[in-house]
TILOMAR-31465 format. One record per residue: x, y, z of N, C-alpha, C in turn. Coordinates in nm, 4 decimals. Example, Ala and Ser with C-alpha at 12.3 -4.5 7.8 and 13.67 -1.06 7.14 Angstrom:
<<1.3190,-0.5690,0.7800>,<1.2300,-0.4500,0.7800>,<1.3200,-0.3300,0.7800>>
<<1.2850,-0.2250,0.7080>,<1.3670,-0.1060,0.7140>,<1.2900,0.0030,0.7870>>
***
This chain:
<<5.1818,-4.6903,-3.1376>,<5.2749,-4.5822,-3.2100>,<5.3897,-4.6860,-3.2757>>
<<5.3942,-4.7768,-3.2113>,<5.5217,-4.8290,-3.2787>,<5.4779,-4.9165,-3.4186>>
<<5.3668,-4.9779,-3.4125>,<5.2897,-5.0199,-3.5177>,<5.2664,-4.9433,-3.6409>>
<<5.2262,-4.8260,-3.6038>,<5.2165,-4.7069,-3.7289>,<5.3443,-4.6867,-3.7923>>
<<5.4629,-4.6688,-3.6943>,<5.5853,-4.6628,-3.7567>,<5.6247,-4.7544,-3.8398>>
<<5.6159,-4.8807,-3.7992>,<5.6398,-5.0334,-3.8564>,<5.5724,-5.0235,-3.9991>>
<<5.4625,-5.0018,-4.0026>,<5.3677,-4.9958,-4.1203>,<5.4092,-4.8794,-4.2151>>
<<5.4736,-4.7738,-4.1691>,<5.5101,-4.6237,-4.2419>,<5.6351,-4.6905,-4.3289>>
<<5.7369,-4.7622,-4.2296>,<5.8616,-4.8127,-4.2555>,<5.8334,-4.9260,-4.3852>>
<<5.7516,-5.0087,-4.3688>,<5.7223,-5.1044,-4.4319>,<5.6617,-5.0350,-4.5968>>
<<5.5718,-4.9879,-4.5632>,<5.5183,-4.9117,-4.6952>,<5.6314,-4.8236,-4.7866>>
<<5.7186,-4.7667,-4.7155>,<5.8279,-4.7094,-4.8058>,<5.9233,-4.7979,-4.8684>>
<<5.9329,-4.9071,-4.7890>,<6.0489,-5.0209,-4.8475>,<5.9688,-5.1107,-4.9575>>
<<5.8371,-5.1408,-4.9536>,<5.8007,-5.1987,-5.0655>,<5.8106,-5.1593,-5.2029>>
<<5.8040,-5.0232,-5.2443>,<5.8441,-4.9538,-5.3915>,<5.9956,-5.0044,-5.4165>>
<<6.0791,-4.9852,-5.3226>,<6.2377,-5.0179,-5.3469>,<6.2468,-5.1750,-5.3733>>
<<6.1679,-5.2728,-5.3148>,<6.1646,-5.4083,-5.3196>,<6.1451,-5.4456,-5.4491>>
<<6.0211,-5.3650,-5.4997>,<5.9647,-5.4068,-5.6200>,<6.0580,-5.3413,-5.7431>>
<<6.1191,-5.2410,-5.7127>,<6.2151,-5.2052,-5.8179>,<6.2975,-5.2943,-5.8332>>
<<6.3755,-5.3321,-5.7005>,<6.5137,-5.4217,-5.7140>,<6.4840,-5.5628,-5.7934>>
<<6.3215,-5.5956,-5.7749>,<6.3009,-5.7346,-5.8432>,<6.2817,-5.7000,-5.9881>>
<<6.2346,-5.5922,-6.0272>,<6.2191,-5.5436,-6.1604>,<6.3688,-5.5522,-6.2287>>
<<6.4588,-5.4791,-6.1573>,<6.5881,-5.4803,-6.2192>,<6.6737,-5.6165,-6.2042>>
<<6.6488,-5.7122,-6.1365>,<6.6683,-5.8430,-6.1264>,<6.6405,-5.9012,-6.2550>>
<<6.4873,-5.8859,-6.2797>,<6.4245,-5.9600,-6.3874>,<6.5013,-5.8846,-6.5101>>
<<6.5233,-5.7682,-6.5090>,<6.5827,-5.7080,-6.6424>,<6.7102,-5.7518,-6.6618>>
<<6.7964,-5.7646,-6.5719>,<6.9385,-5.8359,-6.5981>,<6.9312,-5.9654,-6.6201>>
<<6.8418,-6.0491,-6.5806>,<6.8323,-6.2166,-6.6568>,<6.7880,-6.2115,-6.7479>>
<<6.6635,-6.1293,-6.8220>,<6.6221,-6.1277,-6.9527>,<6.7323,-6.0734,-7.0460>>
<<6.8146,-5.9503,-7.0036>,<6.9091,-5.9080,-7.0981>,<7.0244,-6.0046,-7.1253>>
<<7.0533,-6.0632,-7.0096>,<7.1641,-6.1728,-7.0430>,<7.1197,-6.2916,-7.1122>>
<<6.9942,-6.3230,-7.0695>,<6.9376,-6.4655,-7.1435>,<6.9293,-6.4320,-7.2974>>
<<6.8951,-6.2952,-7.3209>,<6.8656,-6.2673,-7.4808>,<6.9790,-6.2038,-7.5490>>
<<7.0866,-6.1564,-7.4906>,<7.1825,-6.1158,-7.5842>,<7.3135,-6.1781,-7.5091>>
<<7.3355,-6.2404,-7.4075>,<7.4756,-6.2736,-7.3914>,<7.4847,-6.4423,-7.4013>>
<<7.3731,-6.5107,-7.3221>,<7.3753,-6.6363,-7.2992>,<7.3934,-6.7179,-7.4529>>
<<7.3715,-6.6644,-7.5515>,<7.3708,-6.7396,-7.7015>,<7.5376,-6.7670,-7.7073>>
<<7.6187,-6.6968,-7.6507>,<7.7566,-6.7471,-7.6578>,<7.8272,-6.8214,-7.5011>>
<<7.7621,-6.7506,-7.4280>,<7.8202,-6.8153,-7.2814>,<7.7234,-6.9075,-7.2324>>
<<7.7804,-7.0365,-7.1956>,<7.7385,-7.1260,-7.1331>,<7.7805,-7.0943,-6.9805>>
<<7.7116,-7.2079,-6.9101>,<7.7090,-7.2010,-6.7820>,<7.8593,-7.2455,-6.7421>>
<<7.9232,-7.2998,-6.8171>,<8.0329,-7.3648,-6.7856>,<8.1481,-7.2469,-6.7915>>
<<8.1360,-7.1374,-6.8566>,<8.2104,-7.0005,-6.8586>,<8.1973,-6.9572,-6.7205>>
<<8.0708,-6.9370,-6.6523>,<8.1069,-6.8760,-6.5312>,<8.1531,-6.9942,-6.4192>>
<<8.1766,-7.1006,-6.4299>,<8.1976,-7.1827,-6.3485>,<8.3545,-7.2261,-6.3259>>
<<8.4058,-7.1709,-6.4632>,<8.5802,-7.2094,-6.4809>,<8.6333,-7.1801,-6.3584>>
<<8.7640,-7.2773,-6.3395>,<8.8677,-7.2589,-6.2170>,<8.9751,-7.1210,-6.2565>>
<<8.9934,-7.1120,-6.3563>,<9.0727,-7.0268,-6.4320>,<8.9953,-6.9147,-6.4879>>
<<8.9744,-6.8021,-6.4027>,<8.8747,-6.6883,-6.4371>,<8.9369,-6.5647,-6.3879>>
<<8.9274,-6.4638,-6.4562>,<8.9961,-6.3433,-6.4700>,<8.9005,-6.2450,-6.3579>>
<<8.7968,-6.2863,-6.3248>,<8.6657,-6.2123,-6.2491>,<8.6950,-6.2830,-6.1080>>
<<8.7671,-6.1736,-6.0196>,<8.7718,-6.2147,-5.9010>,<8.7202,-6.0950,-5.8117>>
<<8.6455,-5.9981,-5.8714>,<8.5666,-5.9189,-5.7682>,<8.4549,-5.8685,-5.8472>>
<<8.3662,-5.7580,-5.8098>,<8.2579,-5.6882,-5.8605>,<8.3253,-5.5891,-5.9621>>
<<8.4326,-5.5340,-5.9502>,<8.5110,-5.4418,-6.0453>,<8.5395,-5.5181,-6.1437>>
<<8.5770,-5.6521,-6.1160>,<8.6445,-5.7345,-6.2657>,<8.5168,-5.7638,-6.3271>>
<<8.3919,-5.7824,-6.2490>,<8.2974,-5.8668,-6.3365>,<8.2092,-5.7368,-6.4093>>
<<8.2346,-5.6375,-6.3570>,<8.1594,-5.4915,-6.4307>,<8.2619,-5.4622,-6.5687>>
<<8.4086,-5.4931,-6.5530>,<8.4993,-5.4512,-6.6543>,<8.4573,-5.5618,-6.7515>>
<<8.4385,-5.6956,-6.7346>,<8.4206,-5.7901,-6.8369>,<8.2801,-5.7763,-6.8753>>
<<8.1831,-5.7533,-6.8400>,<8.0883,-5.7017,-6.9019>,<8.0464,-5.6099,-6.9759>>
<<8.1141,-5.4996,-6.9441>,<8.1451,-5.3658,-7.0338>,<8.2241,-5.3899,-7.1353>>
<<8.3448,-5.4715,-7.1195>,<8.4189,-5.5271,-7.2716>,<8.3437,-5.5583,-7.3353>>
<<8.2734,-5.7025,-7.2936>,<8.2082,-5.7999,-7.4059>,<8.0717,-5.7242,-7.4553>>
<<8.0086,-5.6446,-7.3972>,<7.8983,-5.5915,-7.4125>,<7.8604,-5.5473,-7.5921>>
<<7.9685,-5.5034,-7.6430>,<7.9632,-5.4403,-7.7623>,<7.9483,-5.5503,-7.8934>>
<<8.0116,-5.6554,-7.8399>,<7.9953,-5.7921,-7.9206>,<7.8325,-5.8411,-7.9451>>
<<7.7592,-5.8064,-7.8697>,<7.6179,-5.8309,-7.8752>,<7.5523,-5.7419,-7.9674>>
<<7.6085,-5.6329,-8.0248>,<7.5743,-5.5389,-8.1300>,<7.4280,-5.4848,-8.0940>>
<<7.4168,-5.4545,-7.9384>,<7.3072,-5.3796,-7.8737>,<7.3778,-5.2488,-7.7876>>
<<7.3152,-5.1540,-7.7880>,<7.3579,-5.0488,-7.7080>,<7.3039,-5.0686,-7.5813>>
<<7.3759,-5.0905,-7.4892>,<7.3244,-5.1095,-7.3145>,<7.3289,-4.9659,-7.2703>>
<<7.2458,-4.9396,-7.1959>,<7.2650,-4.8497,-7.0863>,<7.3647,-4.8878,-6.9819>>
<<7.4030,-4.7945,-6.8945>,<7.5006,-4.7986,-6.7622>,<7.4061,-4.8995,-6.7097>>
<<7.2558,-4.8687,-6.6656>,<7.1861,-4.9098,-6.5888>,<7.1752,-5.0593,-6.6280>>
<<7.1363,-5.0908,-6.7524>,<7.1134,-5.2322,-6.7952>,<7.2468,-5.2996,-6.7843>>
<<7.3713,-5.2728,-6.7976>,<7.4931,-5.3203,-6.7834>,<7.5170,-5.3415,-6.6217>>
<<7.4828,-5.2528,-6.5670>,<7.4716,-5.2754,-6.4089>,<7.3725,-5.3865,-6.3596>>
<<7.2708,-5.4289,-6.4314>,<7.1650,-5.4991,-6.4117>,<7.2138,-5.6470,-6.4320>>
<<7.2853,-5.6645,-6.5423>,<7.3455,-5.7624,-6.5965>,<7.4479,-5.8363,-6.4888>>
<<7.5453,-5.7021,-6.4518>,<7.6355,-5.7661,-6.3577>,<7.5774,-5.7993,-6.2319>>
<<7.4818,-5.7278,-6.1709>,<7.3933,-5.8030,-6.0639>,<7.3226,-5.9421,-6.0876>>
<<7.2757,-5.9411,-6.2023>,<7.2068,-6.0886,-6.2083>,<7.3468,-6.2156,-6.2208>>
<<7.4510,-6.1817,-6.2869>,<7.5688,-6.2785,-6.2740>,<7.6296,-6.2841,-6.1229>>
<<7.6260,-6.1664,-6.0899>,<7.6739,-6.1813,-5.9255>,<7.6001,-6.2870,-5.8401>>
<<7.4685,-6.2290,-5.8765>,<7.3513,-6.3095,-5.7856>,<7.3779,-6.4666,-5.7878>>
<<7.3439,-6.4981,-5.9597>,<7.3585,-6.6416,-6.0116>,<7.4796,-6.7109,-6.0040>>
<<7.5734,-6.6492,-6.0146>,<7.7255,-6.7238,-6.0244>,<7.8398,-6.6845,-5.9315>>
<<7.8608,-6.5396,-5.9204>,<7.9816,-6.5166,-5.8625>,<7.9876,-6.5096,-5.7153>>
<<7.8715,-6.4290,-5.6691>,<7.8336,-6.4417,-5.5241>,<7.9183,-6.3339,-5.4578>>
<<7.9908,-6.2034,-5.4900>,<8.1034,-6.1510,-5.4532>,<8.0144,-6.0315,-5.3535>>
<<8.0837,-5.9868,-5.2719>,<8.0041,-5.8625,-5.1644>,<7.9734,-5.7679,-5.2512>>
<<7.8766,-5.6961,-5.2090>,<7.8493,-5.5683,-5.3067>,<7.8894,-5.4422,-5.2112>>
***
């Protein structure tokens, strides 16, 4: 019985993991396509940064997104934020 419950839980978790991976890929693609042309890796590694938390990171992404001349959805902005956090900032979510 335990193995059936474990399999059911695993089956329920797989679509969520796949969706999370899709969103991670989308965040990376959006950043590389629309943001990385102006932002180098040095930008995210500066000692003097105004980004001290996830809230700061969201604020900065939202603030600068219009500079790309692309209309981002809220989900897309969040995907970029999560991508940057995962690859550079590593704040707790």
